[in-house]
MARLOMI-320246 format. One record per residue: residue in three letters; x, y negated, z of N, C-alpha, C, O in turn. Coordinates in steps of 0.1 Angstrom, whole numbers, plus 5000, padded with zeros to 4 digits. Layout:
<sites>
ALAXYZXYZXYZXYZ...
</sites>
This chain:
<sites>
UNK677734415442677434425455676234515450675934595458UNK675734515443674434645443675034745442674534825450UNK675934785436676234935431676634975445676335085450UNK677434875452678034925466676834965479677035015489UNK675734915474674534895486674035015482673535075492UNK673935085470673235195466674135335471673935445476UNK675235285467676335425470676335385486677235455491UNK675935335495676135375511674735415515674535505523UNK673435345506672135415509672335575502671835655511UNK672635615494672835745486673235815500672635885508UNK674735765503675435875516674535885527674535985534UNK673835775530673235795543671935895543671635965552UNK671235895530670236005531670836145529670236245534UNK672036155521672636295515673236335536673236445541UNK673436225541674336265556672836285565672936345576UNK671536225561670136255569669636415564668936495571UNK670036435552669436535550670336695556669736805560UNK671636685555672336765557672536775576673336845581UNK671636695582671536655597670436765598670736865605UNK669236755590668136855592668036945589667036995591UNK669237015583669137145576669937255589670737205597UNK669637365588669937465596671037555585670537615576UNK672237545588672937635579673137785579673037815591UNK673337875572673838005575674338065564673838055553UNK675338135567676038225553676838325560678038315559UNK676138415566676338515572676338635559675238675554UNK677538675555677838745542677138935543677339025536UNK676538915552676039095552675139085555674838965560UNK674039165553672839215556672939285571673939345573UNK671839255581671939305590672239495591671839585583UNK673039505601673139675600671939745609671939755622UNK671039805601669939845614670739965619670340005630UNK671640025615672040135621673040105628674040185626UNK673340015636674239945646673640025660672440025664UNK675140085667674640135681675540085690676640025686UNK675240125704676140085714676239935715675539835711UNK677639945722678439765726677139695735677339585738UNK676139745739675139675743675639545754675439425753UNK676339625764676939525776677639385767677339265768UNK678439435760679539365754678839235747679139115747UNK677639325738677039235731676239085740676138975736UNK675839155752674739065760676038955768675838845773UNK677039015768678438935777678438795766678238675768UNK678638865754679238745741677938655740678138535740UNK676838705740675238645739675438505749675338385746UNK675838585763675438425775676938355771676938235775UNK678138395764679238295761678538185751678738065753UNK677838245742677738165731676338075735676037995727UNK675438085744674538015746675037945758674337845760UNK676137945767676537885778676437725774676037645781UNK676937715760676937545755678437475764678537345763UNK679437545771680237475775681137435765681237495755UNK681737335767682537255757683537305752684437345759UNK683637305739684837395734684637555734685437635730UNK683437575738683737725742684137815731683537795721UNK685437915731685937995722686338135727687138155736UNK685838225720685638355724686838405713687038335703UNK687438515717687838625707687638775709687638825720UNK687438825700687239005699688439055696688839035684UNK689139135706690339195699689939325700689139365709UNK690639425689690439565690691239605675691539535666UNK691539745676692739805667691639795653690439815655UNK692139775640691239815629690439925628690740035631UNK689339875624688340025622687240045633686340125633UNK687539965643687139995657685539925657684639965665UNK685439845648684139755648683939625650682739585650UNK684639565652684739415656683939325645683339225649UNK683739355631683139275622681439345627680539275625UNK681439415630679939485632679739425644678539405644UNK680239405653679539355665679339215664678339175670UNK680139125658680138985657678838985645678138885645UNK678839075637677439075628676239085637675139025635UNK676439165645674839195652674639055659673638985657UNK675539005666675838885673674938795669673938755674UNK675538755653675138655646673738665646673038575650UNK673238805642671738805635670738815647669538795645UNK671438845665670538775675670338665679669238625684UNK671538545676671538455677670638365669670038265673UNK670638455652669838375644667938375648667238275648UNK667638515652666138565660666038435669665338335667UNK666638455679666638425697667038265690666838195700UNK667338195682667738035685668037995668669037965662UNK666737995664666637965650667037835643667237815631UNK667137735656667637605652669337595649669937505643UNK669937705655671237695654672137725641672137845638UNK672537665636673537715623674437805625674737835637UNK675037875614676037995615676637995605676338045594UNK677537945608678937945599679938095601680238155611UNK680238115590681238265588682138275580682038325570UNK682938245582685038215576685338325575685638375586UNK685338415565686338535568687638455565687838365557UNK688638535577690438475575691238555574692338565581UNK690738675563691838745558693138665552694338665556UNK692838615544693538565536693538375536692538325540UNK694438295533694338165533693438155523692338115527UNK693538175510692738165498691538165499690938075494UNK690838255506689638315507688938215516687738165514UNK689838175528689538095539689237965530688137935525UNK690137895528690137755518688837755512688037675514UNK688637885502687237885496686137865502685337785498UNK685937925513684837935522684737805527683537765528UNK685637725531685437585539684937475529684237385533UNK685237505516685037425502683837465501683037365502UNK683237595500681537635500680737535506679837465502UNK681437555516680337485529680337365531679137325535UNK681337265531681237125529680437115515679337065518UNK680537155502679937115491678237165491677237105486UNK678237275498676937285504675937205511674837175507UNK676537155522676237085532676236915527675436825531UNK677236895518676936755513677636665520677336555518UNK678736685529679536655540679936485535681036475529UNK679536425536680636275530682036305530682736335540UNK682536275517684136305515684236415506685136425498UNK683136505506683636615499683936635487684836715483UNK682836535477683436515463684536415461684736365450UNK685236385470686636315468688036395463688336485471UNK688536375455689636445451690636465461691036375469UNK691136595462691736625473691236625487691736655498UNK690136605485689236635501690036785511690336895507UNK690136725524690536855532689136895537688636845547UNK688636985531687637065536687537085551686537055558UNK688637135554688837225569688537075580687837065590UNK689236975574689136835585687636755583687236675591UNK687136805571685836735570684536795578683536735582UNK685036965580684137015585684337005599683336995606UNK685637015604686036985619685036855624684336855634UNK685236765615684736615624683436655622682836635633UNK682536725613681036725613680536805620679336775623UNK681036935625680837015634681136945651680737005662UNK681736835650682336775664681436695668681436645679UNK680536675660679636555659678136625664677436705657UNK677836565682676836615685675436635677674736735677UNK675236505671674336505663673836615651672836605644UNK674936705651674436795638673736885644673236975637UNK673536895660672837035663673937135668675137115668UNK672937265672673537365674674237455665673837455653UNK675537525668676137585655676737695660676937695672UNK677337825653678037915661679037925647678637945635UNK680337925649681237925640682238075642682938085652UNK682238155632682438295632683938285622683838265610UNK685238305628686238365621686738515622687338575631UNK686238575610686038725609687738735603688138655595UNK688638865609689738905608690838795609691738775600UNK690838735621691938625622693338725626693738735638UNK693838775615694838825624696338815619697238895623UNK696538705609697838645605698138535617697338445620UNK699438545624699638495634700338335629700338235635UNK700838365617701838255611700838185604701238075602UNK699538195600698638105595698038055604697537945601UNK697738095618696638015627697637945634697137845640UNK698837965637699837905647700637825636700937715641UNK700937825627701937745615703037795617703837725622UNK703437945615704637965616705038035601706038095597UNK703938005595704538065578704837915570705337915559UNK704537795579704837695575704437625563705037535558UNK703437685560702937645546702037515548702137435539UNK701037495558700437395562700337385578701037455586UNK699437305582699237255596698437395599697637465592UNK699137405613698437525616696637515619695937415623UNK696237655617694437635614693837625630692737585633UNK694737675638694237635651694137495659693537475669UNK694837385649694537255652693137235645692437145649UNK692937315635691437265627690237325632689237315625UNK690337395642688937465645688037335655688637295665UNK686637285653686137205660685737235672685437355674UNK685537145680685537165696683937035700684036905700UNK683037085703682037045706681137105717681237225720UNK680337045724679437125735677937185727677137245734UNK677837175718677037215708677137315703676137375697UNK678437385703678637485692680037565699681037535706UNK679637685695680737825699681737865688681337875676UNK682437895690683737985682684038095687684338115699UNK684038205675684338345678685238395668685038395656UNK686038425673687638505665687238635663686338665671UNK687538735654687638865656689138895650689438875639UNK689938955661691238975658692039105658691939135669UNK692739185652693439305660694739255664695539345668UNK695139135665696439115671695839045688695238945689UNK696039125697695639075711696738935715696438845724UNK697738935708698338835713697938705705697638605712UNK697738685692696838595688695738555693695538435694UNK694838655698693738645705693538535715692638455716UNK694838595725695238455735695338345736695038255744UNK696038355723696338185718695238135713695238015715UNK694538175706693438155698692038085713691437975712UNK691938165721690938165730691038175746690238175755UNK692538165745693138185761692538305768692738425763UNK691838275779691238375790690038445781689838565781UNK689538375775688238455767688538545758688138515747UNK689138635759689338755754688838865754689438935762UNK687738935748686939035750687639175741687239185729UNK688439265746688839395740687839495738687039545746UNK687839525725686739635721687239745727688439765728UNK686339835732687139975738686640095727685840075718UNK687240195730687440285721685640365720685240375732UNK685140405713683740455714683740585720684540675717UNK682740605729682440725735681940875727681540875716UNK681940945733681341065723679941025720679541055709UNK679240985727677740945728677140865719676140885713UNK678240735720678240615707678740695694678040665684UNK679540765694680040815680679140915675678840915663UNK678640995683677541065679676341035672675741085662UNK675840915680674640805671674940765660674040735652UNK676440735657676940645646676540755633675840755623UNK677340875640677340955624676040985623675640965611UNK674741045634673641085628672940945624671840965618UNK673340825626672240725617672940695602672440645593UNK674440735602675240735588674540855578674340825567UNK674141005585674141095574672241085571671241055577UNK672641125560671141155552670341275559669241275564UNK671341385557670341525566670941525578672041575581UNK669941455588670141455601670141585608670641605619UNK669541685602669741835607671041875606671041995609UNK672441835602673441845602674041835616674941915620UNK673641755624673941725639673241835645672941805657UNK672841945642671842015651673042145657672742245664UNK674242125652675342205650676442115661677442045658UNK676042135676676942015681678342035686678941955692UNK678842165682680042175684680542145674681542065675UNK680042185662680742145647680841965650681941915649UNK679741885653679741755651680441715665680141595666UNK681041745675681941755686683341785682684241735689UNK683741875671685041895670685141775657686341735655UNK684541735652684641625639685141515642686141465639UNK683741475653684341325661685741305667686341195668UNK686141425673687241435679688641405667689541315667UNK688241495659689341485647689441345642690541315638UNK688441255643688541125636688541035649688040915649UNK689141085663688940995671688240895673688540775673UNK686940955676685440825676685940715670685540625676UNK686840675658686840555652685540525644685140605636UNK685140435646683940425637684040435625683540525618UNK684740335620685340335604685540475599685440505587UNK685940545607686240695602685240775600685240865592UNK684440745608683040815614682140755600681640845593UNK681840645598681440605584681740655574680940695567UNK682940645572683540705559683240855558682940915547UNK683340915570683341055570681641135561681441225553UNK680741015570679141015566679141025549678841115542UNK679740895547679640825531680040975524679141015516UNK681041035525681741125518680641265519680341325509UNK680141295532679341405533678041375522677841445512UNK677441275527676441235517676541265503675741345497UNK677541195498677841175485678041315477677441335466UNK678941395484678941545479678641655483679241765483UNK677341615490676141685497676941815502676741925499UNK677941785512678841845520678241885531677041865533UNK679041965544678841945557679641925567680841935563UNK679441915578680441925589681341955591682341885594UNK681542125587682442205584683242225573684242285573UNK682642165563683042155554684042015553685042005546UNK683641895561684641795557685641815571686641755571UNK685341895582686541935592687442075583688642085586UNK687042125577688042195567689042135557690142185553UNK688542015552689441935545690741885552691941885549UNK689841815566690741765573691941845579692941795584UNK691541975577692842055582693742095576694642165579UNK693542025561694842075551696142005550696241935559UNK697142015542698141985544697841825547696741765545UNK699141785551699241625554698641545542697641475543UNK699241545532699041455521697541485517696841395515UNK697141605517695241665509694741535524693941445523UNK695241555533694141485544694141325543693241245547UNK695441285539695441145540694641095525694140985523UNK694741205516694041155503692741155507692141055504UNK691741265516691041245517690241115527689041085529UNK691141065532691140955546690840815536690140715540UNK691640835519691940725511690940695503691040605494UNK689440805505688640785497687940665499687540645511UNK687840565487686940455491685040485490684540575483UNK684540395496682940435497682640305498683440215498UNK681040285498680140135499679840155509679240255512UNK680040055516679639995529679239865526680039785522UNK677839825528677439655530677939645538678039535534UNK678439645547678639585561680339535559680939485569UNK680939555550682239535545682639435536681739385530UNK683539385534684139275522684439365513685039465514UNK683739315499683939375488685339385482685839485477UNK686039255481687739255482688339335490689439335485UNK688239405500689239455507688839605507687639635505UNK689739705509689639865511689239935522689939955532UNK687739975522687240005531687940145539687840175551UNK688540215528689040365538690040315549690840225549UNK689740425558690740435570692040435568692640355575UNK692640505560694140505556694540375553695640325556UNK693340315545694140155542693540045549693439925544UNK693140085560692639965570693539885575693639765576UNK694339965578695739925588697039845581698039785586UNK696739885564697939865555698239715555699339675552UNK697139625559697339485556698439455568699539415565UNK698139485580699039465589700539515589701439455595UNK700639625583701639655582702839635574704039665576UNK702139585562702939475551703039365552703839305545UNK702239295563702439175566703639175579704039065581UNK703839235583705039285595705839305586706739225587UNK706039375576707239385567707739295559708939295556UNK707039215555706939085546707238995553707538895546UNK707438955568707238855573708838795578709738875581UNK709038665577710238595579711038595591712238565594UNK709738645602709938665619710838795618710638885610UNK711738765627712838905630712038995637712139115633UNK711338965647710239055656709139115645708639225648UNK708839055634707939115628708439235622708139345623UNK709439175616709939305605710839425617711239535613UNK711039385627711939505635710039595641709839715641UNK709339515643708239585647707739715639707439825643UNK707639665622707539725612708639875611708239985608UNK709739815614710839935615710540045629711040155630UNK709940005637709840055648708640145648708540235655UNK707640105639706640185637706740275625706040375627UNK707540275614708140365606709040475615709040595611UNK709940435626710340535631709640615636709740745634UNK708640555644707340625653706940755644706740875646UNK706940665631705740795620706540895620706041005617UNK707540915623708741005617708641145631708841265630UNK708341095640708541165653707441215658706641205649UNK706741265670705441315673704941195679705541135687UNK703341165673702541085677702641015696702840905700UNK702541095701702341105717703541115724704441185722UNK703441025733704741075746706141015738706941105735UNK706440905736707440855727708640805735708340685739UNK709440835738710340735752710640655744710940665732UNK710640525753711040405751712440395748713140325741UNK712840495757714740535755715140555741716140505737UNK714240625734714640715722714540605711715340605702UNK713940545711714040385702715040305700715440235709UNK715640295689716640225685717040085693716139995694UNK718140055699718639975704719539875699720539855706UNK719339845691720439755686720039595693720839525700UNK718639575689718139455697718439405712718939495720UNK718339295717718539275730717239345735716239395729UNK717439335748715939395758714839315756713639355756UNK715239165754713839085753713239105743712039095742UNK714239145732713339105718712539255718711439275713UNK713239355723712839475722711439475730710539545726UNK711239405739709839385746708839325739707639345739UNK709639215733708639135721707939245712706639255711UNK708939335706708639385695707639445699706539425693UNK707739555709706839635716705239575720704239625718UNK705339445726704239365728703439335716702239335717UNK704239325702703239275689702539435686701339425684UNK703039555685702839695682701639675693700439665688UNK701739655706700639665718699639615712698639675711UNK699939445707698639385705697739435693696539425692UNK698639495684698039545672697039665678696139715671UNK697239685687696739885692697239965685696640075684UNK698339945678699340055673699540135680699140255678UNK700140105688700740205704700440145715700440025717UNK700040255727699440215738700540265749700740395748UNK701240205759702040225765701740315779700740295786UNK702640405781702140505793703240455805704140535807UNK703140325814703940285821704740375829705940355829UNK704140485836704640555847705840645838707040665842UNK705440695827706740775820707440675810708140735802UNK707340535808707740475801708040525787709040515781UNK706940565783706440625770705640545763705240445768UNK705140585749704340545739703740625735704240735730UNK702440605736701540675723700840615713700040515715UNK701140655700700840595687699640645681699740765679UNK698440595677697240625672697240735665698040715656UNK696740855664696840925654697040915642697940945634UNK695440825641695140795623696140695623696940705614UNK696440595633697840505626699040595624699840535616UNK699340685626700440765627700240815615701240805607UNK699340875610699140925595699040845584699540875574UNK698440715586698740615575699740545576699840455567UNK700640555586701940495584702940575574703540535565UNK702840705577703240805571702940795557703840775549UNK701840795554701340755542701840665531702140675519UNK701840535542702740405536704040425530704540415519UNK704740485543706140535536706440615524707340605516UNK705040695524705340785514705240705502706040715493UNK704240645501703940565490705040475481705140445469UNK705940415496706740315491708140375492709140315496UNK708140535490709340605489710340595498711540585496UNK709840595511710940575521710540645532711240615542UNK709640745534709340855545711040905542711840865550UNK711340985533712741105536713640975540714140995551UNK713740855535715040795539714640735554715640695560UNK713740735559713040695573713340815582713740795593UNK713140945577713641095583714741105586715141135597UNK715641075573717441105576717840975587718741005595UNK717340855589717840795597717240815611717940765620UNK716240865616715540915624716741015632717440995643UNK716741125622717441245626718541205631718641255642UNK719541115626720841105630720841025642721541065652UNK720040915644719540855658719440925668719940915679UNK718541035665718141125677719741225680720141245691UNK720241255669721341335671722141255680722641325689UNK722341145679723441045691722841035701723341045712UNK721741025701720940995715720241095721719841065732UNK720141195717719641305723720641355738721841365737UNK720141375750720841395759721641575758721041675754UNK722841575764723241745767722341795775721441725780UNK722541895777721542025782722042015799721842115805UNK722441895805722841895817721541915829720441885824UNK721541965839720341975845719841845852718741835858UNK720741735851720441605854719941535848719641415852UNK719641605827718941515821717741575818717141535809UNK717141705826716041805824714841685823714141715813UNK714541585829713541495827713441435818712241395814UNK714541385811714741345803714541385786713841325777UNK715341515785715341605773714241675770714041715759UNK713541715783712041745782711041675774710241735768UNK711141555773710641455767710741435749709841425741UNK711941435748712941445736712741565726712841555714UNK712541665734712241815726711541825714712041895705UNK710341755712709041805709709341695696709041735685UNK709941555696710441485686711441535677711441535665UNK712341585684713441655679712841745669713141715658UNK712041845671711641985666711041885653711441905641UNK710241795655709241675645710441675628710241715617UNK711541605634712541545624713241665616713541655605UNK713341785627714241885619713641945613714441995604UNK712241985610711342025600711442015587711042095580UNK712341865583712941845572714041905570714941885579UNK714341985559715642075557716441965543715941905534UNK717441975547718641845537719441995531719342115534UNK720341925519721142005514722641895512723741935509UNK722441795515723741705517724441755529723941805539UNK725941735527726341815537726741735550726941795561UNK726841585547726741495560725141505566725041505579UNK724241515560722641545566723241675575723541665587UNK723141775570723241895576724441885588724041935598UNK725341845587726141815599725341735611725341785623UNK724741615608723941515617722741625622722441635634UNK722041705613721241755614721541915624720741975631UNK722641945622723342045635723442015647723042085656UNK724041905648724141835660723141825665723241865677UNK722041775661720541775668720441905674720341925686UNK720241995662719542145665720242215676719742295683UNK721742165676722642225687721942165701721542255708UNK721842035705721441975717720142045718719842065730UNK719442085709717642125713717742275715717142335724UNK718442325707718542465713719142505727718542575734UNK720342435730720742465744719842385754720242405766UNK718842285753718042265762716742375764716242415775UNK716442425751715542535753716042605761715542635772UNK717242655755717442795765717542785779717142865787UNK718342645782718242625801717242605804717242605816UNK715942575797714442595800713942705801712742715806UNK714742825796714242935800713243005785712543115783UNK713442915779712542955766713243035754713542985743UNK713643185759714343235751714343245736715243235728UNK712943295733712543295718712543145712712543165700UNK712443045714712442905711714142885705714642835695UNK714542935716716142875719716742985707717642955699UNK716143125707717043235693716243155682717043065679UNK715243135675714943055663715642955661715942945649UNK716142835670717142725666718242755667719142685662UNK718642915675720342935674720242995659721242995652UNK719243055656719543175642719543035631720043055620UNK719042935632718742835621719842785622720442775611UNK720642735635721942695633723242745631724242685628UNK723142875633724142985626724142975610725242975605UNK723042975604722543025593723542845586724542855578UNK723142735592723542605588725042595587725642555577UNK725742645599726942605604728042715590728942685583UNK727142835591727842955580727942855565728842865557UNK726942785564726742725549727842635545728342635534UNK728142555558728742425554730242445563731342405559UNK730242495571731642515579732442665577733742675578UNK731642735573732242895571732042975585731842925596UNK732043135580731743205594732543205605732143245616UNK733943165603734943175616735043045620735943045628UNK734342925618734542825625734142785638732942775639UNK734742755649734542735658733242695662732642745672UNK732742605655730942575658730242695656729342735663UNK730842785643729542875643729742995652728743065655UNK730843015656731243135662730243085678729543165685UNK730442945681729742885693728242925693727642935703UNK727942925682726342935679725743045679724543065680UNK726843155676726343295671726443365688725743455693UNK727543295696727443335711725743315718724843375724UNK726143175714724743125722723843195718723043215727UNK723243275703722043345699722243455711721343485719UNK723543505711723143645717723143645730723143755736UNK723243525736722543495753720943485751720243545759UNK720543425741719143415738718543555734717343575735UNK719243645730718743765727718643825741717543855745UNK719643845749719643895765718343855773717443915778UNK718543745771717243665777715943765776715043805784UNK716043815762714543875759714444005760713544085757UNK715544025765715844175769716744245755717244355756UNK716744195746717344275733718844265733719444185727UNK719244365741720744395746721444455738722644425740UNK721144555727721744615718722144465706723244425704UNK721144395701721444305692722344215700723144155692UNK722444185713723644075720724644155717725544105711UNK724844255721726044315723726844335708728144335708UNK726144355698726744375687727244225683728344205678UNK726344135685726743975684728243945689729243915683UNK728043965704729343935713730744025706731843975704UNK730344155705731644205699732144125687733344105686UNK731244075677731944025669732743905670733943875666UNK731643815678732243675684734043705690735043675684UNK733943765701734743825707736043855696737043775694UNK735943975689737043995679737443885669738543865666UNK736643815666737143695655737843585664738643505659UNK737343585679738143465684739243525689740243445688UNK739443635695740943695693741643695688742843695693UNK741143695670742143675659742443585656743543565650UNK741343475660741643305653742643215663743543145660UNK742043265678742343165687743443215695744543155695UNK743143325702744143425710743543495720742343475720UNK743843565729742943625738742943575751742143625759UNK743843465753743443385767742943245765742743165774UNK742743235752741843085748740643075757740243195760UNK739842985762738742975771737243005763736243025769UNK737543005751736543045743736443185744735543235751UNK737543295736737443395739737243475754736543575755UNK737843415765737343465775735943425781735543485790UNK735243335777733843335775732943425770731843445775UNK733443485759732943585753733143735758732343825757UNK734243755761734643865771733743875783733543995787UNK733343775790732743755800731643765799731043815808UNK730843725788729243735782728943895780728043935786UNK729743965773729944105768729644185779728744275780UNK730444155790730644225803729344215809729144305817UNK728244115808727444075816726344155808725444195815UNK726244175796725544265790725644395794724744465796UNK726744415795727244555803726644595814726244715818UNK726544485820725644505836724244515834723644585842UNK723644465824722244435820721844565816720744605819UNK722944635806722644755803722944885811722944995805UNK723244865829723444955836724745035831724645155833UNK725944975826727345035819728344975832729344915830UNK728044995841728644945855730044945853730644835853UNK730545065852732245085852732745015840733644935841UNK732145035827732844935816732644775820733444695817UNK731444735825731344635829732444555841732944435841UNK732644655848733644625861734944575856735644485860UNK735244665845736844695839737244535835738144465839UNK736044495823735944425817735944265827736544165823UNK735244275838734844155843736344145854736644045859UNK736944265857738144235863739344185856740244115861UNK739344245842740644155835740043995829740943935823UNK739143965829738543855826738543755838738443635835UNK738743785851738643715862739943705866740143645876UNK740743745860742343725863742643625854743343525857UNK742143675839742643595831742143435834742843335835UNK740743425833740343295835740743205846740843085845UNK740943315858741643195871743143155867743543055872UNK743843225859745043185855744743065843745442965844UNK744143075837743842985825743042855829743542735829UNK741742875832741242735839741542705852741842585854UNK741542785861741842765876741042795887739842805885UNK741542825900740042885907739242805906738142865903UNK739042675909737842615909736942545899736142455901UNK737342625886736742585875735242655874735042775876UNK734242555870732842675870732742755864731842825869UNK733242805854733342905847734043055853733543165851UNK735243015861735743085870734843175883734943285889UNK734243055885733543095898732143165890731643265896UNK731943145883730643215878730943385873730343485877UNK732243375863732643515863733043635876732643755877UNK733843565887733843635896732443655905732343745913UNK731543565902730343615907729343725902728443795907UNK729943725887729143845881729643995884729044105883UNK731443965889731744075892731344115905731344235907UNK730944045914730144075928728944145926728644245931UNK728244085918726944155912727044315910726444405914UNK728244295899728644475895728744555908728044655911UNK729644495917729844585931728844615936728644725940UNK728044515936726544535945725644675939725144775945UNK725744635928724744785918725444925920724845025917UNK726944925925727545005924727745085940728245195943UNK726944975947726945035964728144985969728445045979UNK728844875964730444865972729644735976729744635969UNK728844745989728144625993729344556000729444445996UNK730044606007730944486012731644406006731644276006UNK732144475998733244415984732244315981732544195985UNK731144325976730344255967729344115978728644025973UNK729544135991729144065999730243936003729943816002UNK731443986005732343926009732643835995732743715998UNK732743855983732843785969731743695967731743575963UNK730743765970729643655966729643555978729943435973UNK729443565991730243456001730643345998730243235999UNK732243405992732743315992732743225979733343115977UNK732043285969731743205953730843095957731142985952UNK729643115967728843045972729442955978729042845976UNK730142975985730742845994731342745984731142625984UNK732042815976733042715965731842645957731842515959UNK731142685950730542655944729442535951729042435945UNK729142565963728242465972729442335975729142215976UNK730742395976731542245977731742135964731842015963UNK731942235954732242165940731142125933731142025925UNK730242195935729042135926727642105932726742065925UNK727642105945726442095954725542145954725242205944UNK724442155966723942275970722642275960721842365960UNK722342165951721042185945721642225931720742265923UNK722742235926723142285911722442415905722542515913UNK721942425896721542545893722242675892721742795893UNK723842645889724742715888724742835907724942955909UNK724242725914724042805933722842905931722642975940UNK722142915921720743015923721043165922720643255929UNK722043175912722643295909723243355919723143475921UNK723943255927725043325938723843335950723743445956UNK723143255952722143305965721343405965721243485975UNK720743415952719943515946720943685949720543795953UNK721843655946722543795943723143845960723243955964UNK723643735966723843775980722543785988722543865997UNK721543735986719843785989720143915986721043955994UNK719943975979719744065973720944215977720744335978UNK722344145980723244285985722944265998723444366004UNK722344176006722144176022720944286020721144406022UNK719844256017718644336013718844476011718144556017UNK719844506003720544635999721044706011720944826011UNK721644626023722244686032721044686045721544696057UNK719944676043718944676052718544546062717644536070UNK719644446056719544316066718444216062718644096060UNK717144276061715944176055715844076060715543986053UNK716044046072715843896081716643756072716243646069UNK717843816070719043736064718343716050717943596047UNK718043816042718243796028716643766026716443726014UNK715643776033714243676029714643526032714243446024UNK715443486044715843326045716443276034716143176028UNK717343336031718143316016717743316002718143245993UNK716343426003715643415993714943285996715143215986UNK714443246001713243116004713943016001713442935993UNK715242986005716042886001716442885985716842775981UNK716343015977716543005964715443015958715843005946UNK714143015958712842975954712942825956712742755946UNK713242775968712842635967713842545958713542455950UNK715042595961715942525952715742535937715942435930UNK715242665932715042685916713442595914713242555902UNK712642575923711342505919712142345918712042285908UNK712842295926713142155926714142115914714042005908UNK715142225910715942195902715342235888715542155879UNK714842335884714242375873712842365870712342355858UNK712042375881710942355880709742475882710142575877UNK708342475889707642575891707742665881708242775884UNK707442635872706842685858708042765849707942845840UNK709142725855710342765847710242945848710043015858UNK710442975839710643145840711543225850711443345852UNK712743125856714043175863713043135875712943215885UNK712343035875711643025892710643125891710543195901UNK710043165882708843275881709043405888708543455897UNK710343445878711043575882711543605899711543715905UNK711943485904712543455917711443515928711643595938UNK710043425922708943405933708543575932708243615943UNK708443655921707843765919708743875925708343985927UNK710043835926711043955932710543915946710344015952UNK710243825954710543765968709243805972709043845983UNK708343795964706643865965706644015971706144075980UNK707844085959707944185961708444265974708144375978UNK709444165980710144195989709244196005709544246016UNK708144116000707244096012706644226017705944236027
</sites>
C-alpha cells in the first residue's frame, strides 16, 4: 500500500515538473545570414499564432530551395516573441531518426509511461501535447517526404499522420518536397516556396562570401547566380567552395563551364553548413538522391514509373519535353498520376498550353549523374533513342508543329554513337527522320550534317549500293543545292542515278527521282537545254510509271514549265504551270506546301510577260500560304517576301 502511494506521488511530481517546463530542441543555431521570404514568414507566423484548433501547415518546395531555413527562422522568431511556447523539432528524413527523436523527447520530458518496456513514444507525445494544460507549443516535422511512411503505404506500422497531436494550444508545421503529401498532411494550408529572385540570390551569395568585394563585379555575380538557377543550396555551396579555395566568381563559373562529368564533380563537393543535418549529404548533386532512390525502390507502380520517366527525361533536353514523346505503355490515368508525382516533387513543371514539360536544369544534371553512377546511363540512352526512332513523326507538313518540338531532343540522344549493328540501325532511322524535318524546315546546313552522318552510317552497316544509302546520298545532294553548292550536288546526283539505273532499272521510281533532281540542278546552273531534255524524258517516263495525278509527276512537269519560262517560252510555260497548279489544288488542297512552287512559278511567268497586276495578286497569295504552312521565319517564306518586295 505504502509503495503504491509513493509511486503515484512520484508520478504526479514528475508530471508537475514537466508541465512547468518550456521545451526546445531546435537542432541548429539561428542563421544570421538568412535573407528574404519576409512575406511568407509573416504569413506563417500569423498561422502559428492564431491558436485555431488543430492548426496544421505544410511548407512545400523542391530540394535545396530553403524550406528548412524558413522554418528554422520561424522557430527562432516564435521563441523570441513567445518564450512560453515549447518548440519540438522532429527530423522526418528516415523512420529510424524520427523514432529516436520521439524517444528522446518523451524521456527528457519524463512523460508518464516513458520508462515502460515497449512504450509508444509517438502516442505518449501525442497524448501529452493534446492536453491544454501543457501550454503552448509548436511541432515541426522537417523533411516529411516519405509518403509511404506518413500515409501507411509502406505497411510497416500505423500511418504517422494518425500520430500527429491536435490541440488549440499548438500548431504543426511540415516541410516537404512532395506537394501531394503536403495536401494530405495540411489540406488547404499548403504554402509553396517560390524560386528565389535575383535580389534575394545576390544577398544570399554576398552574405556567405568572406571576400565581399567579389560582388563588385555585378555581371559575374549575375552570370553565376543564373548558372546556379538561383537555388539557395547551390549558392551556399558555391560560396563555401570559393571561400575554402580562395577562388573568385569567375573561377567558379569557369569550373561550371567544364564537361558534364567535371561539373557534376564540382556540384558533388561536400561542404560545412551548420544549418543542415550532419548525417545528410549537403551537395546540390546529392540533395535529390533520396527522392530518386525512394521512387525507384518503392513497391508502388506509379513511384517506379516516375523514376523511369525521370531517367527518360534525363536523356533528352531538359526543356520543352513533349508529353506525347514519353513512353505510353501505361494507361492515361496512370500517366497523369506519374506526372503529378514528378510535379509534386518540383522535378518538372508543366506548360499546359504546349503540353510540354520543363525539368529543373540541376535536377536534370543530378539525374544523369545518378544514372551514370548506377551504370545505367548508356542503357537509358539506348532505350530512349529506340523509342524516339519509333515515335518521331514523319516530315509531312501536317506534323510540322509536332516535329519541331521533337528535333532538339532527337539531337540530344543522337550525340551518343554506337557500333552495335541493331543500335546503328535504330540510330539511323531516327537520324533519317531528323534530317528530313530539318530539310523541310529550310535548315539546309543542319540537314547536310545530318545526312552526311547518315550516309556514313548506312555505308558502314548496309553497304554503298543499298537503297537506304542511295536515298540518303540523294537527300544530301538536295541539302547541297539548297546552299548553292550545285557542283557538289551534281556529282552526287550523277553517282546515285548511275547506281540506281544499274541496280534497279531506268524506270524505277527511285531512278526517276534521281533524274528529276539532276535536271533541277541543271536548271539552277542555267543549263536550260540540258535541263529541258532530261525533264522531258523524265516527265514522260514518270507519267507512264506513276500516273498523271501522282504528286511527283506534277512536280516534275512543273519543273519543266519553270525551264520553259526561263527560256522565254512563256506561253507554253503558263499553260503547263496553270494546269499543274489546278491539278495540285484539286489533289492536295490549296494549303499544301507543294502548291507554293506552282503559284510562285506562275507569278514569275506572268510578270515576265508584263502582266504585273495578275503576278502581284498571285504572289500575295503565295506569301500568305507560305507564312501559314511553313511559318514567317522559314527561309522559303523569307525568300518569297524578299522577291515580292523587289517587284514593288
